[in-house]
N, C-alpha and C positions, 0 to 999 in steps of 0.2 A: 504494500500500500504506500502510495506517494503522498507528499504534502498536499498535492492538489486533490487527491481522493479524499483526504481528511477535510479539506475546505468544502468539497461538494456535499459532504454529510450535513453541513450546517445550512445548506441552501435547499429550499423546497424542491421536490422532485421535478416538476415541469421545467423550472429554471436550470437545475443542475443537468438535466438531459440536454438542453441547448448548449450549455457551457461545455459539456463533454463532447458534443458534436464538433465544436470549434477546436478543442484539444486534439481530437482524432484526425481532423483534416490537417492541422498543423504538423502532427507527428507523421502523417503520410509524406509531407513535403520534407520534413527534417526528422528522420527516424531517431536520431540520437539526441534529440533535444533534451536538455536538462530541465526538470520541473522544479520550480521554486515558488515561494510566495514573496512577492515584492510589492511594496506600497499597499500591502494588505490584500492583494489579489493574486490569483493564479497567473503565473508568468512562465514563459518558455524561453530558454537561453540557447544560444548557438555560439560556440567558441568563447564562452564566458560573457557574452553580451546578450542582453534581453532583446528579443525580436517580436514578442507578442504577449501582451497582457490582456486579460478578459475577466469581466465580472458581471454579476447580476445586480440590477437596480430595480426599482419599483416597476417602471414601465418599459424598460429596455435592457439589452445586453450592451455593455461597454466593451469596445475593442480598442486596444492601445498598441499600435505598431512600433512605438518608441522611435526616437530619431527624428520624427516630424515630417520628413520628406515624403513619406508614403501617402499621407493624406493629401498633400498638395498634388502629387503625381496622379492619384486616382480620384480626385474630387469630382470630376465630371461623371464618372461611373457611379460614384457614391450618391451624387445628387439625383441622377436619373432614377435611382431606386427609391428616392424619397427619404433617404436617411439624413438625419441632422449630424453635423460634425463640427469639431473645433480643430485647432492646430495640432492637437495630440490625441483626439478621441473620435471614434465613430459610434453613434448611438443607433443600435439595431432594435427596432420594435419586435416584441415577442411574436407578433403575428406576421412578420415579414423577414424571416431569417436571411442572413447574408448568403448569396449563392456560393457554392463550393469554389467555382472557377475564380470569382473575384477574390475570395479570401486567399486562395492559393497564389494568385498574382501578387497580392500585397505582401504575403510572406516571402515569396521568392525575391521580390524587389529588395526587401529589408535584409534578407540573408546575403544577397549579392553585395549589398553595401557593406555589410560586416566583413565579408570575404575580401573585398577590394581594399579594405583599410590596411590589410597586412602588407 
């Protein structure tokens, strides 16, 4: 059992199911991702750097790609889906889950930025 599994135990089932879906998609893209709790939320790391945080709020799931650039790069696609966002967060309504393809694109972009720092 990971720290993220422990976190999910504290979240009601419908919300934890959506959070787990995000984690599973991210781990398909980055199979060796390290699972941690950072800023009080489930976070996945690649090569020691956070690439995706996600948590449950009252009316939405928050997705935090860290680094800031990803939201700017994908803001048109995010807007077309009707999601609200800020410079560091995407707010995903429970009744309109983020498409697998878009989430994977955001993760790949962030992981590539981490890799290219080396």
